N, C-alpha and C positions, 0 to 999 in steps of 0.2 A: 504494500500500500504506500503511495507517495506521501510525503510529509504534509502537504496542504490538505489532502483528503483525510489523512489520519487525524490532523488537528481539528478539522471540521467535524469529524465523527466524534471525537473526544468531547468537544464543546457541546454537541447535540445531546450526547449521553448525560453529561453533567447537568444540563438544563432539564432533561426529562426525569431524572431520578427523584428530585424533590416532589414532582407531581404524583409519582407513584406512591410515595411514602407519606402523603398528607394524612394527618389524624386530627381529631377534635375531641374535646372533653365531652363526656356523656355522664350526666348525673342521674342515678337510679335511686328513687325513693320508695321504700317498702314500709308500709304502715301495717302493724299487726292488729288483729282483733283483740278484744278483751276476753281471752279464752279462759282466764282463771287459773293459770298455772305458772310455773317457774319460767324464767327467761328462755327464749327460743334460740336454738342454734340455726343459723341460716348459711347456706352456700349460694353465692351469686356467681354464675358462670355463663360462658358462651358456648354454644354448639354451632357447628357449621350446617350447611344445607342438607347434609346426609344424617344429621343427628350425632355426629362424632364430636367429642370434646375438643374445644379450641383453646380456652383460657379461663382461669379462675380470676374473678374480679374482686371478690371479698368473701371471707368466712367469718361470721360472727359467732363467737363461742371460744372460750379460752382453753379448754381441755381437749387435746387431740384424741384422747381415748374415746370420746363421744362422736367423733366425725364419722364413724362407721354408720351412724344412724341417719346421716345425710346420704342415703344409699345410692341414688342415681349419680350424684356427683362423685362419690367414692368409686363407684364402678367405672364411670367414664374417664375419670382423671387418674386412675391408678398408676399409669406409666409416667406421669408428669412429676418428676422429683422436685421441680422448682415451683410447684403449684401454690405454695404458701409463702413464698418470699415477699414479705412486706404487705400481705393482704389479710391480716387477721386482727380481730378485736374482740371486745366483750360480747356476751350474748345480748339479745334484745328483749326487753320486758314487754309484757302484754300491753297493748294500747300505744306502744312507742313506735317511733319511725327511725329506720336506718337509712342514712343517705350515703351513697358511695359514688365517687367520681373517678372515672378512668378515662385514659386516652385510648380511643379506638380508631383504627385506620378507616378512612372514608370508604375504602373498598369493601368493608364488611357490611355497610349500610345498603339495604335493598338487594342483598346478595344471598338471601336465604338463611342468614344467621339468626339465632334466637338467644334472648336473655332468658335464663332459667334460674329458678330459686328452689332449692330443697329446704325443707324445714323439719325440725324435731324439737320437742320439749320433754324434759324429764318427767317420767311416769305418765307420758301421754303417747299417743300414736305418732308414728313417723309420717311425713308427707313428702315423698319423693316427687320431684317436678311439680311442686305446689303451684307454681306459676310458670307458664311458658309464653313468652311474648316475642313475636317476630321483630327483629331490629330493622325498622323501616323509617324513612323520613316522615311518612304520613302518620306513623304511630306515636311520634314524639308528643308528649304532653297528654296522651290519652290514658286514663286509668284502666287497669285490668285487675279483676278480682281474683283472689286465690281460692283454693279449695277448702282449707281447714284453718290455718293460722293467720293467713295474710288477708287483710281487709282490701288493700289495693297496692298495686305497683305501677309507678309511672316512670318514664325516663324522658330526659330533656337533652336533645342534641344542641350543642352550642356552636 
């Protein structure tokens, strides 16, 4: 490849790469019902268009020995050794709201990805995939009800 062609190619690639890597903050708000029990453990994660695990966004609950009760998340993310790096916090009390903000690549939006939340509370039933919400531009700001513990989940694309 001649030097001018190579230089033009290199500049074009350098300009295209940032467009491929754009991301934006997404804030997910999960409000729990007043279910009358101890604080809930929640796993907030992404799956791709085929339902395969993509990434953990947050895990609420301090004791790892109870994570097995977040069964869909545990099963799907089992091979991801880094799934908990910097994404854990305290459990969430009944009637409280958990807000999580994560940077997500623009390419994930409207591409079949889902935000999922598994929930479990001590001495109560587990709720795998308590909420499943398609990650779409049109779904931003729209509340989705959960099955057992979650009153509503909304996400805001910024």
